[in-house]
All heavy atoms as an XYZ file, in Angstrom:
904
protein
N       8.798    -15.636      7.523
C       8.080    -14.419      7.844
C       8.658    -13.271      7.022
O       9.869    -13.152      6.882
C       8.200    -14.104      9.336
C       7.364    -12.913      9.796
C       5.884    -13.204      9.799
O       5.476    -14.370      9.741
N       5.053    -12.187      9.865
N       7.774    -12.467      6.491
C       8.171    -11.330      5.680
C       8.147    -10.075      6.535
O       7.191     -9.836      7.279
C       7.214    -11.165      4.479
C       7.603     -9.948      3.652
C       7.220    -12.427      3.620
N       9.212     -9.285      6.450
C       9.238     -8.007      7.145
C       8.934     -6.904      6.132
O       9.494     -6.894      5.027
C      10.608     -7.752      7.779
C      10.906     -8.627      8.984
C      11.325    -10.021      8.588
O      12.166    -10.203      7.715
N      10.737    -11.031      9.216
N       8.050     -6.009      6.529
C       7.628     -4.922      5.651
C       7.888     -3.587      6.332
O       7.537     -3.408      7.503
C       6.140     -5.047      5.322
C       5.697     -6.355      4.672
C       4.187     -6.414      4.563
C       6.332     -6.508      3.300
N       8.465     -2.661      5.597
C       8.743     -1.328      6.127
C       8.217     -0.299      5.152
O       8.630     -0.259      3.986
C      10.251     -1.117      6.348
C      10.516      0.293      6.870
C      10.801     -2.152      7.319
N       7.287      0.524      5.630
C       6.691      1.572      4.794
C       7.394      2.908      5.027
O       7.961      3.150      6.095
C       5.196      1.757      5.107
C       4.346      0.514      4.980
C       3.883     -0.007      6.313
O       4.645      0.141      7.288
O       2.769     -0.558      6.398
N       7.275      3.776      4.056
C       7.766      5.153      4.185
C       7.000      6.032      3.217
O       6.316      5.537      2.314
C       9.270      5.225      3.896
O       9.546      4.829      2.576
N       7.104      7.349      3.441
C       6.531      8.297      2.490
C       5.263      8.995      2.926
O       4.730      9.814      2.188
N       4.755      8.692      4.099
C       3.550      9.369      4.553
C       3.824     10.816      4.920
O       4.960     11.287      4.886
N       2.758     11.539      5.267
C       2.919     12.925      5.667
C       1.651     13.729      5.525
O       0.561     13.167      5.352
N       1.820     15.040      5.589
C       0.707     15.986      5.476
C       0.728     16.616      4.086
O       1.788     17.072      3.622
C       0.841     17.075      6.540
C      -0.143     18.243      6.464
C      -1.569     17.759      6.711
C       0.253     19.315      7.479
N      -0.417     16.640      3.436
C      -0.518     17.222      2.101
C      -1.841     17.961      1.985
O      -2.836     17.595      2.638
C      -0.387     16.116      1.022
C      -1.530     15.121      1.110
C      -0.264     16.708     -0.363
N      -1.864     18.985      1.163
C      -3.093     19.739      0.945
C      -4.004     18.996     -0.028
O      -3.533     18.204     -0.857
C      -2.762     21.121      0.397
C      -2.052     22.018      1.379
C      -1.887     23.428      0.855
O      -2.021     23.685     -0.345
N      -1.608     24.362      1.750
N      -5.312     19.243      0.060
C      -6.233     18.631     -0.912
C      -5.796     18.933     -2.341
O      -5.402     20.071     -2.664
C      -7.571     19.290     -0.573
C      -7.460     19.624      0.877
C      -6.028     20.030      1.078
N      -5.860     17.904     -3.177
C      -5.408     18.040     -4.548
C      -3.956     17.691     -4.755
O      -3.498     17.574     -5.904
N      -3.222     17.503     -3.671
C      -1.803     17.193     -3.758
C      -1.530     15.718     -3.983
O      -2.450     14.910     -4.143
N      -0.235     15.379     -3.978
C       0.195     14.011     -4.242
C       1.193     13.545     -3.190
O       1.917     14.363     -2.599
C       0.867     13.927     -5.625
O      -0.024     14.279     -6.660
N       1.223     12.258     -2.981
C       2.215     11.597     -2.149
C       2.534     10.250     -2.779
O       1.691      9.670     -3.468
C       1.705     11.358     -0.724
C       1.709     12.491      0.282
C       1.060     12.026      1.588
C       3.123     12.992      0.549
N       3.747      9.768     -2.509
C       4.098      8.411     -2.916
C       4.568      7.634     -1.703
O       5.523      8.028     -1.028
C       5.186      8.407     -3.989
C       5.401      7.020     -4.579
C       6.408      6.991     -5.703
N       7.785      6.947     -5.221
C       8.800      6.420     -5.907
N       8.578      5.913     -7.109
N      10.004      6.436     -5.415
N       3.894      6.520     -1.445
C       4.277      5.617     -0.372
C       5.162      4.511     -0.941
O       4.964      4.073     -2.078
C       3.051      4.999      0.288
C       1.998      5.968      0.843
C       0.876      5.177      1.507
C       2.609      6.957      1.796
N       6.113      4.072     -0.124
C       6.987      2.968     -0.498
C       6.903      1.884      0.558
O       6.660      2.167      1.732
C       8.443      3.436     -0.602
O       8.594      4.460     -1.548
N       7.129      0.648      0.142
C       7.145     -0.470      1.067
C       8.217     -1.451      0.608
O       8.185     -1.921     -0.536
C       5.792     -1.155      1.124
S       5.746     -2.620      2.182
N       9.145     -1.748      1.507
C      10.209     -2.702      1.217
C       9.918     -4.011      1.927
O       9.577     -4.012      3.118
C      11.555     -2.160      1.688
O      11.910     -1.002      0.985
N      10.089     -5.116      1.209
C       9.875     -6.437      1.770
C      11.216     -7.148      1.913
O      12.064     -7.096      1.022
C       8.949     -7.251      0.883
N      11.380     -7.838      3.034
C      12.598     -8.619      3.246
C      12.253     -9.854      4.051
O      11.210     -9.931      4.693
C      13.655     -7.786      3.969
O      13.198     -7.395      5.252
N      13.156    -10.821      4.006
C      12.946    -12.051      4.746
C      13.669    -13.188      4.083
O      13.990    -13.131      2.893
N      13.902    -14.228      4.837
C      14.599    -15.386      4.289
C      13.704    -16.094      3.278
O      12.514    -16.266      3.498
C      14.972    -16.343      5.405
C      15.987    -15.756      6.395
C      16.395    -16.788      7.423
N      17.103    -17.906      6.796
C      17.537    -18.971      7.448
N      17.327    -19.068      8.753
N      18.163    -19.931      6.824
N      14.289    -16.502      2.165
C      13.563    -17.228      1.119
C      12.265    -16.520      0.776
O      11.188    -17.130      0.756
C      13.294    -18.664      1.570
N      12.372    -15.227      0.499
C      11.196    -14.420      0.209
C      10.494    -14.914     -1.041
O      11.053    -14.917     -2.121
C      11.636    -12.965      0.019
C      10.550    -11.913     -0.073
C       9.778    -11.838      1.223
C      11.157    -10.561     -0.412
N       9.257    -15.383     -0.858
C       8.447    -15.842     -1.974
C       7.055    -15.254     -1.801
O       6.347    -15.582     -0.871
C       8.393    -17.372     -2.004
C       9.759    -18.032     -2.175
C       9.639    -19.538     -2.150
N       8.964    -20.031     -3.343
C       8.522    -21.291     -3.470
N       8.694    -22.153     -2.491
N       7.926    -21.669     -4.583
N       6.717    -14.413     -2.725
C       5.481    -13.657     -2.594
C       4.477    -14.014     -3.677
O       4.848    -14.295     -4.815
C       5.771    -12.158     -2.680
C       6.685    -11.582     -1.595
C       7.082    -10.154     -1.942
C       6.003    -11.640     -0.246
N       3.211    -13.982     -3.291
C       2.132    -14.086     -4.260
C       1.628    -12.702     -4.646
O       1.274    -12.456     -5.801
C       0.978    -14.906     -3.700
N       1.599    -11.804     -3.665
C       1.111    -10.452     -3.922
C       1.544     -9.528     -2.791
O       1.865     -9.972     -1.686
C      -0.411    -10.432     -4.030
N       1.550     -8.251     -3.091
C       1.692     -7.217     -2.069
C       0.569     -6.223     -2.262
O       0.066     -6.042     -3.385
C       3.055     -6.533     -2.144
C       4.194     -7.442     -1.722
S       5.790     -6.620     -1.678
C       5.587     -5.508     -0.279
N       0.171     -5.604     -1.167
C      -0.968     -4.711     -1.256
C      -0.882     -3.552     -0.294
O       0.025     -3.479      0.551
N      -1.815     -2.644     -0.449
C      -1.972     -1.505      0.455
C      -3.397     -1.498      1.006
O      -4.362     -1.721      0.261
C      -1.717     -0.192     -0.279
C      -0.286      0.035     -0.647
C       0.305     -0.224     -1.854
C       0.743      0.566      0.196
N       1.641      0.109     -1.811
C       1.932      0.598     -0.572
C       0.786      1.015      1.513
C       3.140      1.060     -0.052
C       1.983      1.483      2.020
C       3.142      1.493      1.247
N      -3.485     -1.248      2.290
C      -4.761     -1.086      2.969
C      -4.692      0.227      3.744
O      -3.616      0.782      3.967
C      -5.013     -2.250      3.940
C      -5.247     -3.569      3.252
C      -4.196     -4.274      2.670
C      -6.514     -4.115      3.179
C      -4.413     -5.484      2.022
C      -6.746     -5.328      2.552
C      -5.690     -6.009      1.969
N      -5.851      0.716      4.173
C      -5.852      1.934      4.987
C      -6.947      1.854      6.033
O      -7.950      1.161      5.859
C      -6.032      3.176      4.111
C      -7.399      3.301      3.447
C      -7.413      4.501      2.505
N      -8.716      4.689      1.885
C      -8.979      5.612      0.959
N      -8.006      6.434      0.532
N     -10.189      5.715      0.452
N      -6.727      2.587      7.111
C      -7.713      2.636      8.184
C      -7.833      4.066      8.676
O      -6.869      4.647      9.187
C      -7.330      1.717      9.339
C      -8.397      1.606     10.406
C      -8.143      0.465     11.367
O      -7.037     -0.054     11.489
N      -9.184      0.049     12.062
N      -9.019      4.622      8.478
C      -9.307      5.969      8.944
C      -9.838      5.895     10.371
O     -10.356      4.854     10.796
C     -10.332      6.623      8.023
N      -9.742      6.985     11.125
C     -10.228      6.986     12.509
C     -11.691      6.569     12.594
O     -12.543      7.098     11.864
C     -10.042      8.436     12.948
C      -8.945      8.954     12.098
C      -9.109      8.266     10.775
N     -11.986      5.615     13.454
C     -13.350      5.173     13.648
C     -13.898      4.268     12.570
O     -15.088      3.923     12.593
N     -13.044      3.875     11.616
C     -13.502      3.019     10.517
C     -12.693      1.737     10.473
O     -11.615      1.641     11.047
C     -13.391      3.759      9.186
C     -14.305      4.963      9.068
C     -14.272      5.535      7.662
C     -15.241      6.700      7.525
N     -15.243      7.250      6.143
N     -13.225      0.755      9.771
C     -12.513     -0.503      9.609
C     -11.427     -0.354      8.536
O     -11.500      0.510      7.663
C     -13.485     -1.611      9.221
C     -14.496     -1.940     10.299
C     -15.320     -3.159      9.942
O     -15.222     -3.644      8.806
O     -16.074     -3.622     10.805
N     -10.434     -1.235      8.627
C      -9.389     -1.250      7.615
C     -10.000     -1.648      6.274
O     -10.824     -2.567      6.205
C      -8.296     -2.234      8.013
C      -7.081     -2.203      7.140
C      -5.985     -3.131      7.674
N      -5.536     -2.706      8.997
C      -4.512     -3.273      9.629
N      -3.846     -4.265      9.049
N      -4.154     -2.854     10.822
N      -9.597     -0.960      5.215
C     -10.144     -1.255      3.901
C      -9.041     -1.448      2.873
O      -7.950     -0.873      2.976
C     -11.085     -0.126      3.442
C     -10.410      1.210      3.213
C     -11.354      2.254      2.620
O     -12.535      1.931      2.366
O     -10.893      3.396      2.425
N      -9.352     -2.227      1.866
C      -8.432     -2.498      0.771
C      -8.254     -1.247     -0.086
O      -9.230     -0.525     -0.363
C      -8.994     -3.645     -0.070
C      -8.322     -3.815     -1.408
C      -7.076     -4.414     -1.501
C      -8.941     -3.377     -2.565
C      -6.467     -4.568     -2.729
C      -8.347     -3.532     -3.802
C      -7.099     -4.132     -3.886
N      -7.007     -1.014     -0.516
C      -6.720      0.096     -1.412
C      -6.214     -0.405     -2.761
O      -6.725     -0.021     -3.807
C      -5.682      1.061     -0.791
C      -5.314      2.170     -1.789
C      -6.205      1.653      0.503
N      -5.179     -1.268     -2.742
C      -4.592     -1.721     -4.002
C      -3.774     -2.977     -3.762
O      -3.356     -3.253     -2.636
C      -3.699     -0.626     -4.598
N      -3.555     -3.743     -4.835
C      -2.675     -4.907     -4.754
C      -1.903     -5.056     -6.051
O      -2.307     -4.546     -7.102
C      -3.453     -6.177     -4.445
C      -4.420     -6.759     -5.484
C      -3.692     -7.596     -6.552
C      -5.453     -7.633     -4.806
N      -0.771     -5.766     -5.949
C       0.054     -6.077     -7.113
C       0.387     -7.551     -7.068
O       0.917     -8.040     -6.074
C       1.339     -5.239     -7.110
C       1.964     -5.117     -8.470
C       1.835     -3.950     -9.201
C       2.672     -6.184     -9.018
C       2.402     -3.834    -10.458
C       3.236     -6.077    -10.269
C       3.100     -4.899    -10.995
N       0.075     -8.263     -8.144
C       0.345     -9.699     -8.230
C       1.821     -9.914     -8.580
O       2.288     -9.385     -9.583
C      -0.551    -10.349     -9.274
C      -2.025    -10.218     -8.944
C      -2.894    -10.793    -10.037
N      -4.298    -10.469     -9.809
C      -4.861     -9.330    -10.133
N      -4.148     -8.401    -10.735
N      -6.126     -9.118     -9.873
N       2.519    -10.693     -7.746
C       3.975    -10.727     -7.854
C       4.472    -11.470     -9.076
O       5.340    -10.985     -9.795
C       4.558    -11.348     -6.594
C       5.876    -10.768     -6.258
C       7.084    -11.390     -6.303
C       6.140     -9.413     -5.852
N       8.082    -10.501     -5.955
C       7.531     -9.294     -5.677
C       5.326     -8.298     -5.640
C       8.125     -8.106     -5.265
C       5.921     -7.116     -5.240
C       7.303     -7.025     -5.058
N       3.951    -12.656     -9.343
C       4.514    -13.449    -10.434
C       3.975    -13.024    -11.784
O       4.725    -12.878    -12.739
C       4.244    -14.934    -10.203
O       2.844    -15.155    -10.141
N       2.708    -12.806    -11.877
C       2.125    -12.463    -13.162
C       2.075    -10.986    -13.460
O       1.784    -10.572    -14.587
N       2.340    -10.180    -12.450
C       2.220     -8.743    -12.642
C       0.763     -8.320    -12.639
O      -0.130     -9.123    -12.480
N       0.537     -7.086    -12.839
C      -0.814     -6.565    -12.859
C      -1.252     -6.112    -11.486
O      -0.815     -6.653    -10.474
N      -2.110     -5.111    -11.460
C      -2.557     -4.541    -10.203
C      -4.053     -4.275    -10.233
O      -4.672     -4.205    -11.303
C      -1.803     -3.245     -9.913
O      -2.057     -2.276    -10.917
N      -4.622     -4.150     -9.065
C      -6.022     -3.759     -8.890
C      -6.069     -2.640     -7.867
O      -5.271     -2.621     -6.932
C      -6.869     -4.928     -8.383
C      -7.047     -6.009     -9.433
O      -7.167     -5.666    -10.614
O      -7.055     -7.195     -9.059
N      -7.031     -1.743     -8.016
C      -7.237     -0.707     -7.019
C      -8.714     -0.672     -6.644
O      -9.575     -1.066     -7.427
C      -6.788      0.691     -7.515
C      -5.291      0.715     -7.777
C      -7.561      1.111     -8.757
N      -8.984     -0.158     -5.457
C     -10.363     -0.017     -5.005
C     -11.083      1.034     -5.841
O     -10.475      1.974     -6.361
C     -10.381      0.376     -3.529
N     -12.396      0.870     -5.947
C     -13.192      1.830     -6.725
C     -13.029      3.247     -6.198
O     -13.039      4.208     -6.974
C     -14.667      1.431     -6.685
C     -14.940      0.165     -7.470
O     -14.170     -0.206     -8.360
N     -16.024     -0.517     -7.142
N     -12.870      3.376     -4.887
C     -12.810      4.699     -4.272
C     -11.555      5.482     -4.662
O     -11.528      6.712     -4.517
C     -12.872      4.565     -2.749
O     -11.806      3.764     -2.281
N     -10.522      4.803     -5.155
C      -9.278      5.477     -5.512
C      -8.920      5.297     -6.981
O      -7.885      5.810     -7.437
C      -8.106      5.010     -4.625
C      -8.436      5.196     -3.150
C      -7.742      3.559     -4.910
N      -9.742      4.600     -7.726
C      -9.452      4.353     -9.139
C      -9.335      5.667     -9.895
O     -10.143      6.584     -9.725
C     -10.536      3.482     -9.761
C     -10.179      2.985    -11.143
C     -11.126      1.888    -11.600
O     -12.167      1.680    -10.951
O     -10.826      1.243    -12.622
N      -8.277      5.749    -10.720
C      -8.035      6.969    -11.470
C      -7.193      7.979    -10.725
O      -6.718      8.953    -11.324
N      -6.987      7.773     -9.429
C      -6.158      8.678     -8.626
C      -4.925      7.986     -8.051
O      -3.863      8.593     -7.950
C      -6.979      9.279     -7.478
C      -8.196     10.060     -7.921
C      -8.850     10.780     -6.740
N      -9.334      9.851     -5.730
C      -8.948      9.874     -4.450
N      -8.071     10.758     -4.035
N      -9.454      9.005     -3.575
N      -5.059      6.728     -7.662
C      -3.966      5.974     -7.058
C      -3.463      4.918     -8.041
O      -4.267      4.285     -8.737
C      -4.424      5.256     -5.792
C      -4.744      6.147     -4.623
C      -4.866      7.518     -4.756
C      -4.901      5.586     -3.361
C      -5.170      8.320     -3.664
C      -5.202      6.371     -2.260
C      -5.344      7.742     -2.414
N      -2.162      4.725     -8.045
C      -1.547      3.712     -8.886
C      -0.515      2.946     -8.070
O       0.291      3.560     -7.359
C      -0.844      4.348    -10.099
O      -1.785      5.135    -10.837
C      -0.267      3.276    -11.011
N      -0.538      1.619     -8.198
C       0.441      0.793     -7.490
C       1.440      0.241     -8.492
O       1.055     -0.201     -9.584
C      -0.238     -0.349     -6.749
C       0.701     -1.142     -5.877
S      -0.205     -2.288     -4.814
C       1.160     -3.071     -3.950
N       2.718      0.275     -8.122
C       3.750     -0.261     -8.995
C       4.750     -1.062     -8.174
O       4.675     -1.087     -6.937
C       4.465      0.873     -9.744
O       5.061      1.773     -8.833
N       5.671     -1.721     -8.873
C       6.575     -2.643     -8.196
C       7.988     -2.516     -8.761
O       8.177     -2.306     -9.952
C       6.065     -4.068     -8.409
C       7.036     -5.149     -7.961
C       6.593     -6.519     -8.422
N       6.609     -6.678     -9.866
C       6.288     -7.798    -10.491
N       5.938     -8.861     -9.774
N       6.312     -7.884    -11.801
N       8.968     -2.690     -7.886
C      10.360     -2.906     -8.273
C      10.679     -4.328     -7.844
O      10.958     -4.594     -6.680
C      11.283     -1.897     -7.585
C      12.731     -2.061     -8.015
O      13.139     -3.182     -8.386
O      13.470     -1.079     -7.969
N      10.643     -5.250     -8.805
C      10.776     -6.661     -8.454
C      12.180     -6.993     -7.968
O      12.357     -7.858     -7.112
C      10.428     -7.534     -9.666
C      10.325     -9.001     -9.338
C       9.712     -9.771    -10.478
N       9.439    -11.156    -10.082
C       8.766    -12.007    -10.821
N       8.280    -11.636    -11.991
N       8.566    -13.236    -10.399
N      13.176     -6.305     -8.497
C      14.560     -6.578     -8.108
C      14.787     -6.217     -6.645
O      15.434     -6.951     -5.890
C      15.535     -5.808     -9.022
C      16.960     -5.948     -8.521
C      15.404     -6.293    -10.448
N      14.237     -5.081     -6.219
C      14.446     -4.628     -4.849
C      13.338     -5.067     -3.905
O      13.365     -4.716     -2.728
C      14.551     -3.098     -4.823
C      15.749     -2.552     -5.587
C      16.002     -1.105     -5.272
O      15.966     -0.678     -4.118
N      16.288     -0.320     -6.300
N      12.369     -5.824     -4.403
C      11.234     -6.263     -3.570
C      10.558     -5.069     -2.897
O      10.343     -5.050     -1.680
C      11.691     -7.282     -2.514
C      12.103     -8.593     -3.129
O      11.487     -9.062     -4.085
N      13.149     -9.190     -2.615
N      10.249     -4.078     -3.709
C       9.583     -2.888     -3.198
C       8.316     -2.630     -4.011
O       8.240     -2.957     -5.198
C      10.496     -1.663     -3.311
C      11.722     -1.715     -2.423
C      12.547     -0.470     -2.547
C      11.877      0.720     -1.886
N      12.782      1.891     -1.819
N       7.353     -2.055     -3.347
C       6.154     -1.595     -4.029
C       5.929     -0.131     -3.670
O       6.398      0.357     -2.648
C       4.894     -2.418     -3.679
C       5.005     -3.828     -4.241
C       4.637     -2.428     -2.179
N       5.196      0.524     -4.555
C       4.922      1.935     -4.385
C       3.427      2.181     -4.564
O       2.756      1.475     -5.318
C       5.688      2.756     -5.425
C       7.173      2.513     -5.406
C       7.746      1.568     -6.261
C       8.001      3.194     -4.536
C       9.107      1.324     -6.250
C       9.372      2.967     -4.509
C       9.914      2.018     -5.362
O      11.264      1.777     -5.345
N       2.935      3.183     -3.868
C       1.563      3.628     -4.073
C       1.621      5.118     -4.388
O       1.905      5.937     -3.508
C       0.698      3.370     -2.833
C      -0.770      3.721     -2.991
C      -1.431      2.761     -3.995
C      -1.503      3.666     -1.658
N       1.411      5.441     -5.650
C       1.367      6.839     -6.069
C      -0.046      7.349     -5.877
O      -0.978      6.796     -6.472
C       1.792      6.968     -7.537
C       1.736      8.394     -8.069
C       2.738      9.313     -7.392
O       3.887      8.946     -7.185
N       2.303     10.521     -7.047
N      -0.192      8.364     -5.055
C      -1.501      8.900     -4.720
C      -1.602     10.331     -5.234
O      -0.860     11.219     -4.785
C      -1.722      8.863     -3.204
C      -1.524      7.478     -2.606
S      -1.904      7.405     -0.836
C      -0.580      8.416     -0.177
N      -2.493     10.534     -6.180
C      -2.700     11.851     -6.772
C      -4.090     12.378     -6.441
O      -4.990     11.601     -6.091
C      -2.531     11.779     -8.290
C      -1.142     11.358     -8.705
O      -0.147     11.667     -8.044
N      -1.043     10.628     -9.807
N      -4.259     13.671     -6.572
C      -5.562     14.332     -6.316
C      -6.123     13.875     -4.973
O      -7.289     13.485     -4.867
C      -6.532     14.062     -7.452
C      -5.993     14.468     -8.816
C      -7.077     14.700     -9.842
N      -8.035     13.630     -9.956
C      -7.873     12.555    -10.713
N      -6.773     12.394    -11.403
N      -8.839     11.648    -10.782
N      -5.285     13.939     -3.951
C      -5.697     13.487     -2.621
C      -6.795     14.368     -2.061
O      -6.826     15.586     -2.298
C      -4.497     13.471     -1.680
C      -3.550     12.284     -1.890
C      -2.173     12.570     -1.306
C      -4.136     11.029     -1.263
N      -7.703     13.732     -1.337
C      -8.838     14.410     -0.724
C      -8.833     14.146      0.776
O      -8.232     13.171      1.241
C     -10.137     13.907     -1.348
C     -10.229     14.154     -2.842
C     -10.092     15.629     -3.196
O     -10.674     16.499     -2.537
N      -9.322     15.925     -4.234
N      -9.511     14.980      1.550
C      -9.543     14.767      3.012
C     -10.004     13.372      3.405
O      -9.527     12.830      4.418
C     -10.514     15.846      3.494
C     -10.356     16.951      2.501
C     -10.145     16.259      1.184
N     -10.884     12.776      2.624
C     -11.368     11.428      2.956
C     -10.318     10.344      2.737
O     -10.532      9.187      3.102
C     -12.630     11.088      2.161
C     -12.496     11.273      0.666
C     -12.991     12.650      0.204
O     -12.845     13.622      0.973
O     -13.513     12.728     -0.921
N      -9.177     10.710      2.159
C      -8.066      9.774      2.015
C      -7.202      9.734      3.270
O      -6.273      8.914      3.365
C      -7.185     10.148      0.820
C      -7.908     10.037     -0.508
O      -8.609      9.022     -0.713
O      -7.765     10.955     -1.341
N      -7.476     10.609      4.217
C      -6.729     10.635      5.466
C      -6.900      9.315      6.208
O      -8.024      8.883      6.464
C      -7.194     11.803      6.358
O      -6.873     13.038      5.715
C      -6.516     11.753      7.720
N      -5.783      8.676      6.529
C      -5.821      7.367      7.172
C      -4.398      6.924      7.473
O      -3.425      7.543      7.019
C      -6.487      6.334      6.257
N      -4.291      5.845      8.230
C      -3.029      5.128      8.336
C      -3.009      4.115      7.205
O      -3.957      3.335      7.057
C      -2.867      4.446      9.693
C      -2.889      5.479     10.817
C      -1.563      3.644      9.728
C      -2.859      4.888     12.205
N      -1.947      4.134      6.426
C      -1.808      3.235      5.286
C      -0.845      2.107      5.660
O       0.258      2.359      6.138
C      -1.303      3.993      4.071
C      -2.377      4.830      3.412
C      -2.865      5.968      4.039
C      -2.929      4.460      2.192
C      -3.881      6.728      3.460
C      -3.930      5.213      1.599
C      -4.401      6.337      2.239
O      -5.403      7.080      1.664
N      -1.297      0.887      5.404
C      -0.532     -0.303      5.758
C      -0.140     -1.064      4.499
O      -0.964     -1.273      3.607
C      -1.349     -1.232      6.645
C      -1.712     -0.655      7.982
C      -2.908      0.032      8.154
C      -0.876     -0.822      9.081
C      -3.262      0.555      9.385
C      -1.218     -0.304     10.326
C      -2.409      0.385     10.461
O      -2.753      0.899     11.689
N       1.099     -1.496      4.465
C       1.564     -2.404      3.429
C       1.335     -3.832      3.909
O       1.492     -4.124      5.108
C       3.053     -2.159      3.182
S       3.812     -3.223      1.957
N       0.952     -4.708      3.003
C       0.702     -6.100      3.351
C       1.303     -7.013      2.294
O       1.453     -6.617      1.130
C      -0.802     -6.356      3.468
N       1.629     -8.221      2.712
C       2.176     -9.213      1.788
C       1.439    -10.537      1.959
O       1.019    -10.900      3.062
C       3.665     -9.415      2.035
N       1.275    -11.206      0.839
C       0.696    -12.539      0.842
C       1.762    -13.489      0.333
O       2.203    -13.375     -0.823
C      -0.536    -12.574     -0.059
C      -1.284    -13.888     -0.029
C      -2.528    -13.819     -0.884
O      -2.486    -14.034     -2.083
N      -3.644    -13.509     -0.248
N       2.186    -14.409      1.171
C       3.210    -15.353      0.775
C       2.686    -16.351     -0.241
O       1.480    -16.616     -0.321
N       3.596    -16.915     -0.998
C       3.208    -17.901     -2.001
C       2.533    -19.085     -1.320
O       3.083    -19.677     -0.396
C       4.455    -18.354     -2.756
C       4.249    -18.933     -4.149
C       3.601    -17.914     -5.068
C       5.573    -19.386     -4.734
N       1.338    -19.418     -1.760
C       0.581    -20.508     -1.165
C      -0.336    -20.080     -0.036
O      -1.196    -20.847      0.392
N      -0.186    -18.862      0.447
C      -1.066    -18.376      1.514
C      -2.401    -17.951      0.928
O      -2.506    -17.605     -0.248
C      -0.412    -17.209      2.242
N      -3.431    -17.980      1.750
C      -4.757    -17.565      1.287
C      -5.182    -16.253      1.910
O      -6.263    -15.753      1.628
C      -5.815    -18.649      1.577
C      -5.886    -18.940      3.078
C      -5.505    -19.914      0.802
C      -7.018    -19.868      3.455
N      -4.344    -15.695      2.772
C      -4.650    -14.414      3.394
C      -3.414    -13.515      3.345
O      -2.326    -13.958      2.998
C      -5.068    -14.581      4.862
O      -3.961    -15.138      5.604
C      -6.269    -15.493      4.993
N      -3.630    -12.253      3.687
C      -2.521    -11.327      3.848
C      -1.867    -11.672      5.189
O      -2.447    -11.426      6.243
C      -3.030     -9.896      3.829
C      -3.676     -9.547      2.528
C      -5.005     -9.572      2.233
C      -3.005     -9.145      1.323
N      -5.200     -9.200      0.935
C      -4.003     -8.926      0.351
C      -1.670     -8.926      0.982
C      -3.696     -8.511     -0.961
C      -1.366     -8.518     -0.312
C      -2.370     -8.312     -1.266
N      -0.688    -12.264      5.153
C      -0.124    -12.798      6.377
C       1.072    -12.020      6.914
O       1.686    -12.435      7.905
C       0.258    -14.280      6.203
C       1.080    -14.532      4.951
O       1.313    -13.654      4.141
N       1.532    -15.764      4.792
N       1.410    -10.905      6.298
C       2.443    -10.035      6.843
C       1.988     -8.597      6.680
O       1.435     -8.236      5.629
C       3.785    -10.239      6.118
O       4.264    -11.542      6.316
N       2.251     -7.793      7.712
C       1.805     -6.397      7.705
C       2.935     -5.478      8.154
O       3.725     -5.837      9.034
C       0.613     -6.207      8.641
C      -0.608     -6.923      8.179
C      -0.939     -8.227      8.413
C      -1.656     -6.382      7.379
N      -2.129     -8.532      7.813
C      -2.602     -7.413      7.164
C      -1.905     -5.124      6.830
C      -3.766     -7.227      6.426
C      -3.065     -4.931      6.082
C      -3.980     -5.982      5.894
N       2.975     -4.287      7.563
C       3.894     -3.262      8.019
C       3.318     -2.517      9.213
O       2.193     -2.782      9.654
N       4.084     -1.567      9.720
C       3.681     -0.839     10.912
C       2.713      0.288     10.595
O       2.053      0.814     11.494
C       4.913     -0.258     11.627
C       5.491      1.008     11.016
C       6.293      0.762      9.746
O       6.448     -0.374      9.297
N       6.812      1.833      9.158
N       2.608      0.663      9.335
C       1.684      1.721      8.926
C       2.332      3.089      8.880
O       3.260      3.381      9.647
N       1.848      3.912      7.952
C       2.297      5.298      7.865
C       1.073      6.201      7.805
O       0.064      5.857      7.189
C       3.182      5.571      6.625
C       4.523      4.882      6.781
C       2.497      5.136      5.348
N       1.180      7.349      8.446
C       0.060      8.283      8.492
C       0.060      9.148      7.237
O       1.095      9.711      6.865
C       0.159      9.177      9.725
C      -0.942     10.220      9.832
C      -2.302      9.608     10.123
O      -2.425      8.775     11.020
N      -3.318     10.028      9.375
N      -1.099      9.257      6.627
C      -1.322     10.186      5.527
C      -2.451     11.111      5.959
O      -3.543     10.653      6.289
C      -1.698      9.461      4.223
C      -2.133     10.460      3.157
C      -0.528      8.622      3.731
N      -2.173     12.405      5.977
C      -3.159     13.397      6.377
C      -3.341     14.395      5.243
O      -2.364     14.995      4.777
C      -2.733     14.131      7.649
O      -2.521     13.180      8.695
C      -3.793     15.131      8.077
N      -4.590     14.535      4.810
C      -4.909     15.469      3.734
C      -5.747     16.582      4.344
O      -6.880     16.373      4.750
C      -5.673     14.788      2.593
C      -5.880     15.775      1.434
C      -4.928     13.542      2.120
N      -5.163     17.754      4.415
C      -5.824     18.868      5.086
C      -5.239     20.189      4.608
O      -4.057     20.280      4.291
C      -5.654     18.749      6.599
O      -6.197     19.877      7.262
N      -6.096     21.205      4.578
C      -5.623     22.541      4.220
C      -5.266     23.328      5.475
O      -4.842     24.477      5.385
C      -6.685     23.279      3.411
O      -7.906     23.318      4.120
């Protein structure tokens, strides 16, 4: 089982930036990918970004393309979500997720961090 701990959420004005971090730990940690999802009030959880662990490379949702970037520190088993030009519609709880090697779903989740974009 992978343990995930997020940090970096908070309140920011429209147009501002935040960086979220997520640390992964666990015995014999073997990952296929790590990702970020978000859930706004009254809405379903949606995909934001992912990073492929072995081959590298990332994908982001169309709604955040050009504003959000996901990166990785492979040595420390950490991922980051750099969020720029934040808008009120980005307000949500952001969750870090991990997909273990050989898994077909996101099988580990963090507790979530609140991101609020408001003036």
